[in-house]
C-alpha positions in Angstrom: 78.8 139.8 28.5 76.3 142.3 28.9 77.6 144.5 31.9 76.6 142.4 35.0 78.7 142.1 38.1 79.0 138.6 39.4 80.4 137.9 42.8 80.7 135.3 45.8 79.7 132.2 44.0 80.9 128.9 45.4 81.2 125.6 43.2 81.5 122.5 45.5 82.1 119.0 45.1 81.2 118.9 41.2 81.9 116.0 39.0 81.9 116.6 35.3 81.9 113.7 32.9 80.4 113.0 29.4 81.7 112.9 25.7 79.4 115.4 24.7 80.8 118.2 27.3 83.3 120.2 25.0 84.9 122.2 28.1 84.6 121.7 31.7 85.3 125.3 32.8 84.8 128.6 31.0 85.1 132.0 32.7 84.7 135.1 30.6 84.1 138.9 30.7 83.3 140.3 27.2 81.6 143.4 26.1 78.7 142.5 23.9 76.4 145.3 25.5 78.7 148.2 24.5 76.9 150.7 22.3 74.9 147.9 20.6 71.5 149.5 20.4 72.7 152.2 18.0 71.5 154.6 20.2 74.6 155.7 21.6 73.8 153.8 25.0 77.2 152.3 26.1 77.3 149.7 29.0 80.4 149.5 31.0 82.0 146.1 31.0 80.9 143.9 33.7 83.1 141.7 36.0 83.2 138.2 37.6 85.0 138.1 41.2 85.3 136.0 44.3 84.5 132.7 42.6 85.4 129.4 44.4 85.9 125.9 42.9 86.4 123.4 45.5 86.6 119.5 44.9 85.8 119.6 41.2 86.6 116.5 39.1 86.5 116.4 35.2 87.3 113.1 33.4 86.1 111.4 30.3 84.7 114.7 28.7 85.3 116.1 25.3 85.6 114.5 22.2 82.2 116.0 21.0 80.6 113.1 18.9 78.7 115.4 16.5 79.9 119.0 17.0 77.8 121.6 15.0 79.4 123.2 12.1 82.3 125.4 13.2 82.7 123.6 16.5 85.5 121.4 17.9 85.2 118.2 19.8 86.9 120.0 22.8 88.2 123.1 24.3 90.8 124.0 26.8 89.3 125.0 30.4 89.8 128.9 30.0 89.5 132.0 32.2 89.7 135.2 30.2 89.0 138.9 31.0 88.2 141.6 28.4 91.6 143.3 27.8 94.7 144.3 29.7 92.8 147.6 30.6 89.8 145.9 32.0 90.8 142.5 33.0 87.3 142.1 34.8 88.0 138.4 35.9 89.3 137.9 39.5 89.7 136.9 42.3 89.1 133.1 41.2 90.3 130.3 43.5 90.5 126.5 42.1 91.2 123.8 44.9 91.4 120.3 44.7 90.9 120.3 40.9 91.2 116.9 39.2 91.4 117.6 35.4 91.9 114.8 32.6 91.8 116.0 29.4 91.2 114.5 25.9 94.5 115.4 24.4 95.4 115.5 20.8 97.0 118.8 20.7 100.2 119.2 18.9 103.5 120.9 19.6 102.9 123.7 16.7 99.6 124.7 18.7 101.7 126.3 21.6 102.3 129.0 19.2 98.6 129.9 18.7 97.6 133.3 20.0 93.8 133.1 20.3 91.8 135.7 19.1 90.1 137.7 21.5 86.1 138.2 20.8 84.8 140.6 23.0 81.2 140.3 21.6 81.0 136.6 21.5 80.6 134.3 24.4 81.0 130.7 23.2 84.2 129.0 23.8 84.5 127.9 20.1 85.4 131.7 19.3 88.9 131.4 20.8 89.8 128.6 18.9 92.6 126.2 19.7 94.2 127.3 22.9 98.2 127.0 23.3 97.6 124.7 26.3 95.8 121.6 27.3 95.0 121.9 30.9 94.0 125.6 31.5 94.4 128.9 29.5 94.2 132.2 31.6 94.3 135.5 29.8 93.4 139.2 31.0 92.7 138.3 34.7 93.9 138.9 37.9 94.5 137.1 41.5 93.8 133.7 40.1 94.9 130.7 42.5 95.1 127.0 41.4 96.2 124.9 44.5 96.2 121.2 45.7 95.1 120.0 42.2 96.5 117.4 39.3 96.1 117.8 35.7 97.0 115.2 32.9 95.9 113.6 29.6 93.7 110.6 29.4 95.2 107.2 28.9 96.3 106.3 25.6 96.4 110.1 24.4 99.1 112.5 24.5 99.3 116.3 23.8 102.1 118.4 22.6 101.3 121.6 24.3 102.2 122.6 27.8 99.6 122.0 30.5 99.3 125.8 31.5 99.6 129.1 29.7 98.9 132.4 31.3 98.9 135.6 29.2 98.5 139.0 30.7 97.6 137.7 34.3 98.2 139.6 37.4 99.2 137.7 40.5 98.9 134.0 39.2 99.3 131.7 42.1 99.9 128.1 42.1 100.7 125.6 45.0 100.8 121.7 45.1 99.7 121.5 41.3 100.9 118.2 39.8 101.1 117.4 36.0 100.2 113.7 36.3 103.6 111.7 35.1 103.3 110.5 31.6 100.4 112.7 31.0 102.5 114.8 28.4 104.2 111.5 27.0 105.6 112.1 23.4 105.2 115.8 23.5 107.9 118.4 22.7 106.8 121.0 25.0 109.8 121.9 27.4 107.8 123.4 30.1 104.6 122.5 31.7 103.9 126.1 32.3 104.2 129.2 29.6 103.6 132.7 30.5 103.7 136.2 28.9 103.3 139.6 30.5 102.1 138.0 33.8 103.2 138.2 37.6 102.9 135.8 40.5 104.3 132.4 41.6 103.1 129.6 39.4 105.9 126.8 39.7 103.9 124.8 42.0 106.4 124.9 44.7 109.0 124.3 42.3 107.7 121.2 40.9 106.9 122.5 37.7 108.9 123.8 34.9 108.2 127.2 33.4 109.0 129.3 30.4 108.2 132.2 28.3 105.3 131.8 26.1 106.2 133.2 22.6 103.1 132.7 20.2 103.7 133.4 16.5 101.3 134.4 13.7 100.9 132.2 12.0 102.1 129.3 13.9 105.3 127.6 12.3 103.4 123.9 11.5 100.2 125.7 10.9 100.9 128.2 8.3 
């Protein structure tokens, strides 16, 4: 947020569990320090790169019991750079992720285009994401491999598992959406993408289509 350059960080063998965990993964480059002192001092936006997540399990999280005013009970895992001119995030590699999400999203929320908040760092400022497992925006060289995602038992979600927006070189291999995880959903694809490049079909196992957000979303107007 304040111009730092973060690199060569590894997270290994991590287990994330707890109702009061609102989101299991949140990576963001912002620009809070740009000229904020009122004296014309401007700090160039920072970066987050060469970050590896290996053997991460996130289950039974979300549905915060007493969220603060303006906060939600859960947020989709998010990787987000500053903008299309300064992505600032990547490479990031996620291997052997097991992610079980709270569910509860609607098909209409697939059309939500989250606001960009370069000076705000908390996940709540992006609001509802259009996907339930992972939302990636303004990033590059993102890899997800040998992983599975789904919705907890007894819940369903009308959104796709993944949405990629303005991502350069998004790579997915051996990624599975757990059968039945998106039960009763109307989303035609597990992956939706806009203005992105790479190979994200998980070896041909996952269906993909173009993400076409609307403002305001049809059922949320």
